[in-house]
C-alpha positions, 0 to 999 in steps of 0.5 A: 462603443466598439465591442469584441466578438465572441470566440468560437468554442473550439475547446473545453479548456479555460480561457486564457488570461493575459500576457504582459511584457516590458523593455527599457533599452535605449538604442533598441527598436523597442516597439518591434521588440514588444511586438514580437514578444507579444506574438510569443505571448498571443496564446494568453489572450486573443481579444485585444493587443496594445503597445505603449512607448515613451520617447522624449518624456511622451507616452504613446499608446496604441491598442485595439481589438484583435490579434497582435498581427491584426492590430499592428503593421510596419506603419503603426510600429514606426510611429511607436518610438522611444527608449522603452515600451510595454505591451499587453495581450488580453482575454478579459477577466475583469470587465467586458471586452469593450475597447476602453478595457484594452490595454495598456491602460493610459492615465494622467491623474498627476503622473502620466502612466501606461500600465499592463496587467495580468490577473484579477483584484478581488477588492476592486469594487472597494477600491473603485468606490474609494477612487470615485469618492476622490473624484477620479473618473474611469473610462472602462470597467477593468480592475487594471485601470484602478491600479493605474489610477492609484498609481497615477494619482499617488503623490510620491515623487517616484513611481517606485515609491508609489508602487511600494505604497499601493501594493499593500492595498491590492488584494488578489492576483497581479503581475503588472508592468507600469511605465512612466517617463523615466522608468518601467516598473514591474511587480508581482502579488505577494502570493505569486499567483500569475507568472512574471519573469525577468530577462536580460537583453545585452546590457539591458533588461526586460520583463514578460509573463513567460520566458518564451517572449525572451527567446523570440527577441534573443533575451536571456531568462535570469529568473522569475520575479519574486512574489511581492517583489518590485523590479525597476528598469531605468537608466541606472540599470536593474533595481529591485525591492521586496515590498510585501511578503505573503503568508504563503506562495500560491503560484497557479498550478494550471500554468504548468498544465495548460496556460503557459507555452510548453517551451516556457521555463517555470520554476526551474523546468521546461513545461514541455517535459513536465507535461510529458511526465503528466502523461507518463503518470497518467498511464500509471494511474489509469492504464487502458487496453487500446490500439492507438494514442491520439491527442487533442491538438495542441494542448494534449500533445505533450501528455499524449507523448508521455502516455505513449512512451509509458504505455508502449502504445503507438501514437498518431495524429488522428485529429488534424487541427486548423492552426489558422483559426483564431477569430471569426466574424462569419458565422457558419449558418444553418447548413454548415452549423452541424459541422462547426467544430471542423472549423478547428478539428478534422478527424482522419478515418484512415487513422482511427477507423476500427481502432480502440483510441486513447484520446488525451487532453489537458482539461475538460470544463464544460464538455461541449467540445469534448463530447463533439470530439468523441462523436466525430471519432466515432463517426470516423469509424473509431471502435472505442474512445477512452478519454484520458485527462492530464489534470484533475476534474475542474469543479470550481471557478478561478477568482484570480485572473482566469475565466473558468465558467461557473460551477453549474457550467462545469461538466464535472459539477455534481457528477461522478467520473462514471457519470461524466463519461456517460455525459460525453459518450466515452467508453472510459474516462480517467483524470490525472490525480492531484498527487500526479500533477505535483509529482510531475512538476516537482512541486506541493500544494503548499506553494501552489494554488489549485482551487479550480480542482480542490476548491482550496482558495489560498486568498480567503472566501471565494464568495467575496471575490468580484465577478468578471463584470462586477465593475460594469454592474455598478459603473456607468460609462459614458458612451464614446 
């Protein structure tokens, strides 16, 4: 069984979740469209990538470990012909990083399907047990395969009917794209936790986790897929059904802060603008006497720009990021280990020496990387280091499709702000308030999930949710 290597711990932010894409476009090079769309969504997951296409009633799936550019080449794309395609980039949130858990998932339990999923089912173990009792076996341990098996084994003639009957049985977060021999169907959980958008490509239609995937292929953003909505792309064009209505909307507020690309549009605004406002409000809430504003690139760039605008302080690049570091199979060894973080970040003494710095980033989870960055800046001659974070303290794990670590691993767990600052060796530390976040995005807690900050889980008791390896704990998967 092939396993995935661990990624270098290059930042303290949460691990990304997944990105999905689907296109029905006869006459277009759909595998190439999927490739470039996934390229735009690469930030959402770097563990594996995959594309499935359908030609002449036959579905072909290609998936593997690595980045999109590592998994696919011209020869592989030419082999993926057809009128429609779906794609996926993954960071595992349920099920480990084995090849069997890479997506798109392919199943044929009566209906041939390929499926790509972003999210996390909180009733995965229950559904897995039910399907096992029906004699349905699994190749992997992801909740995505459970959704695929439910749809593949459903007796409904149309995939749209199968999705309509399966959706009410799914609990948790799911923005999903499924392909059959005749259609691509996208559907989103009734709370709209994970993002999913609908676009137009000429006379045809596409769906993707974020609108930045449309920009790269020349498609136009139409709107977001509504929570609880089913969107069908076929030779008939676009058809929609409102399948389930949730008790409340609860889109992930962290998509606005960090997950989604800054050039994506969400809830009517481009995120670069919202993140800049977060920086401006952060200055208003937590001013500080300083000489220079720098960001932790790239995640802190928009908020740092906003902080500098509002404060009138100069801004410069005090940390240089190596943007070509994604995954490495080579460990640095004893001699280089103390310099490990410089694989990703390198401070510039000529910029930071003697300065009182404001260092802006979007989030801190474990604190390990932030502590090392503060140390590197001090070694480079910084006189003071003041941390400003454009999100509230993260104190709770996410059960809806994001790898946030456990509470005990989080630096904010059981600590005051002053104690966190001491732990990180910062001269001062301030976080953006929850009210400041909602002011910046023009939203409210009633329409979003902010459980990682507030502990208010919109879908019930978090202790009842399944962990990342819940299915691996109960499943015995034959070695391949």
